[in-house]
DOVO-634337 format. One record per residue (C-alpha): residue number from 1; x negated, y negated, z. Coordinates in nm, 4 decimals. Layout:
// DOVO-634337
<rec resi="NUM" u="X" v="Y" w="Z"/>
...
This chain:
// DOVO-634337
<rec resi="1" u="11.8747" v="-7.3273" w="-5.9500"/>
<rec resi="2" u="11.5827" v="-7.5712" w="-5.9678"/>
<rec resi="3" u="11.6985" v="-7.7706" w="-5.7048"/>
<rec resi="4" u="11.8135" v="-7.4782" w="-5.5108"/>
<rec resi="5" u="11.4533" v="-7.3194" w="-5.5179"/>
<rec resi="6" u="11.3468" v="-7.6685" w="-5.4856"/>
<rec resi="7" u="11.5302" v="-7.7233" w="-5.1486"/>
<rec resi="8" u="11.5288" v="-7.3925" w="-4.9994"/>
<rec resi="9" u="11.0818" v="-7.5050" w="-5.0701"/>
<rec resi="10" u="11.1589" v="-7.7440" w="-4.8752"/>
<rec resi="11" u="11.2687" v="-7.5692" w="-4.5812"/>
<rec resi="12" u="11.0541" v="-7.3143" w="-4.5626"/>
<rec resi="13" u="10.6995" v="-7.6057" w="-4.5765"/>
<rec resi="14" u="10.9351" v="-7.7505" w="-4.3111"/>
<rec resi="15" u="11.0881" v="-7.4319" w="-4.1271"/>
<rec resi="16" u="10.6715" v="-7.3609" w="-4.1377"/>
<rec resi="17" u="10.5561" v="-7.6987" w="-3.9708"/>
<rec resi="18" u="10.7527" v="-7.7020" w="-3.7219"/>
<rec resi="19" u="10.6602" v="-7.3684" w="-3.6335"/>
<rec resi="20" u="10.2723" v="-7.5090" w="-3.5866"/>
<rec resi="21" u="10.3665" v="-7.8170" w="-3.4603"/>
<rec resi="22" u="10.5174" v="-7.5724" w="-3.2096"/>
<rec resi="23" u="10.2472" v="-7.2910" w="-3.1406"/>
<rec resi="24" u="10.0043" v="-7.6075" w="-3.1417"/>
<rec resi="25" u="10.2329" v="-7.8299" w="-2.8193"/>
<rec resi="26" u="10.2421" v="-7.5420" w="-2.6341"/>
<rec resi="27" u="9.8548" v="-7.4432" w="-2.6362"/>
<rec resi="28" u="9.8062" v="-7.7598" w="-2.6003"/>
<rec resi="29" u="9.7838" v="-7.7500" w="-2.1939"/>
<rec resi="30" u="9.5124" v="-7.5259" w="-2.2570"/>
<rec resi="31" u="9.2688" v="-7.7276" w="-2.3044"/>
<rec resi="32" u="9.3627" v="-8.0202" w="-2.1068"/>
<rec resi="33" u="9.0095" v="-8.0284" w="-1.8172"/>
<rec resi="34" u="9.0199" v="-8.1613" w="-1.4902"/>
<rec resi="35" u="8.7713" v="-8.4130" w="-1.4323"/>
<rec resi="36" u="8.5325" v="-8.4778" w="-1.1647"/>
<rec resi="37" u="8.5991" v="-8.8007" w="-0.8914"/>
<rec resi="38" u="8.3293" v="-9.0597" w="-1.0107"/>
<rec resi="39" u="7.9910" v="-9.0254" w="-0.8474"/>
<rec resi="40" u="8.0841" v="-9.1582" w="-0.4619"/>
<rec resi="41" u="8.3953" v="-9.1213" w="-0.3995"/>
<rec resi="42" u="8.6849" v="-9.3352" w="-0.3818"/>
<rec resi="43" u="8.6908" v="-9.2750" w="0.0032"/>
<rec resi="44" u="8.3088" v="-9.4792" w="-0.0345"/>
<rec resi="45" u="8.0605" v="-9.1906" w="0.0902"/>
<rec resi="46" u="7.7980" v="-9.0715" w="-0.0707"/>
<rec resi="47" u="7.8069" v="-8.7559" w="-0.0298"/>
<rec resi="48" u="8.0815" v="-8.4678" w="-0.2401"/>
<rec resi="49" u="8.3026" v="-8.2593" w="-0.0328"/>
<rec resi="50" u="8.1484" v="-7.8833" w="-0.0420"/>
<rec resi="51" u="8.2617" v="-7.6644" w="-0.3019"/>
<rec resi="52" u="8.2983" v="-7.2844" w="-0.3084"/>
<rec resi="53" u="8.3195" v="-7.0627" w="-0.6223"/>
<rec resi="54" u="8.6226" v="-6.8438" w="-0.6733"/>
<rec resi="55" u="8.4228" v="-6.5327" w="-0.8983"/>
<rec resi="56" u="8.7529" v="-6.3568" w="-1.0878"/>
<rec resi="57" u="8.7220" v="-6.0107" w="-1.2131"/>
<rec resi="58" u="8.7791" v="-5.9832" w="-1.5548"/>
<rec resi="59" u="8.7358" v="-5.6574" w="-1.8035"/>
<rec resi="60" u="8.3520" v="-5.5772" w="-1.9234"/>
<rec resi="61" u="8.3303" v="-5.5794" w="-2.2541"/>
<rec resi="62" u="8.2741" v="-5.1928" w="-2.3114"/>
<rec resi="63" u="8.5108" v="-5.0862" w="-2.1835"/>
<rec resi="64" u="8.7036" v="-5.3621" w="-2.3929"/>
<rec resi="65" u="8.5551" v="-5.1557" w="-2.6721"/>
<rec resi="66" u="8.5925" v="-4.7889" w="-2.6144"/>
<rec resi="67" u="9.0352" v="-4.8964" w="-2.5306"/>
<rec resi="68" u="8.9399" v="-4.9992" w="-2.9453"/>
<rec resi="69" u="8.8220" v="-4.7477" w="-3.0793"/>
<rec resi="70" u="9.0548" v="-4.5142" w="-2.8219"/>
<rec resi="71" u="9.3305" v="-4.6649" w="-3.0015"/>
<rec resi="72" u="9.1807" v="-4.6355" w="-3.3665"/>
<rec resi="73" u="9.1212" v="-4.2722" w="-3.2643"/>
<rec resi="74" u="9.4736" v="-4.2713" w="-3.2690"/>
<rec resi="75" u="9.5717" v="-4.4373" w="-3.4842"/>
<rec resi="76" u="9.4354" v="-4.2647" w="-3.7817"/>
<rec resi="77" u="9.5261" v="-3.8611" w="-3.5991"/>
<rec resi="78" u="9.8656" v="-4.0121" w="-3.5889"/>
<rec resi="79" u="9.7844" v="-4.1057" w="-4.0139"/>
<rec resi="80" u="9.6576" v="-3.8411" w="-4.0668"/>
<rec resi="81" u="9.8575" v="-3.6586" w="-3.8830"/>
<rec resi="82" u="10.1826" v="-3.8770" w="-4.0861"/>
<rec resi="83" u="10.0406" v="-3.7900" w="-4.4353"/>
<rec resi="84" u="10.0022" v="-3.4348" w="-4.3977"/>
<rec resi="85" u="10.3632" v="-3.3764" w="-4.2709"/>
<rec resi="86" u="10.5288" v="-3.5898" w="-4.5671"/>
<rec resi="87" u="10.3653" v="-3.3752" w="-4.7897"/>
<rec resi="88" u="10.4546" v="-3.1109" w="-4.6544"/>
<rec resi="89" u="10.8106" v="-3.1928" w="-4.7057"/>
<rec resi="90" u="10.7337" v="-3.3824" w="-5.0801"/>
<rec resi="91" u="10.9757" v="-3.1700" w="-5.3668"/>
<rec resi="92" u="10.6514" v="-3.0396" w="-5.5598"/>
<rec resi="93" u="10.7576" v="-2.9658" w="-5.9850"/>
<rec resi="94" u="10.6111" v="-2.6053" w="-6.0698"/>
<rec resi="95" u="10.5272" v="-2.5718" w="-6.4927"/>
<rec resi="96" u="10.8297" v="-2.3498" w="-6.6233"/>
């Protein structure tokens, strides 16, 4: 039996390491950086090309906090309602 447990633990460890390696390989492109060209440019010109800045939109922090608060309230209300429904269906023992 000990041999089976040892093999099972080894397989679980191997599966965990494989999963973490795949997760790391999947997120590795997110850490890639685009390096700027060297000063002076590759064609010998000294003035770099003008860069147009594009501002990307996003969700403000207060909206994220409001969504999280709403989700927490909905979960709390659902938990209370489910607990009350479970208590009403529970059979109570009476003393005779």
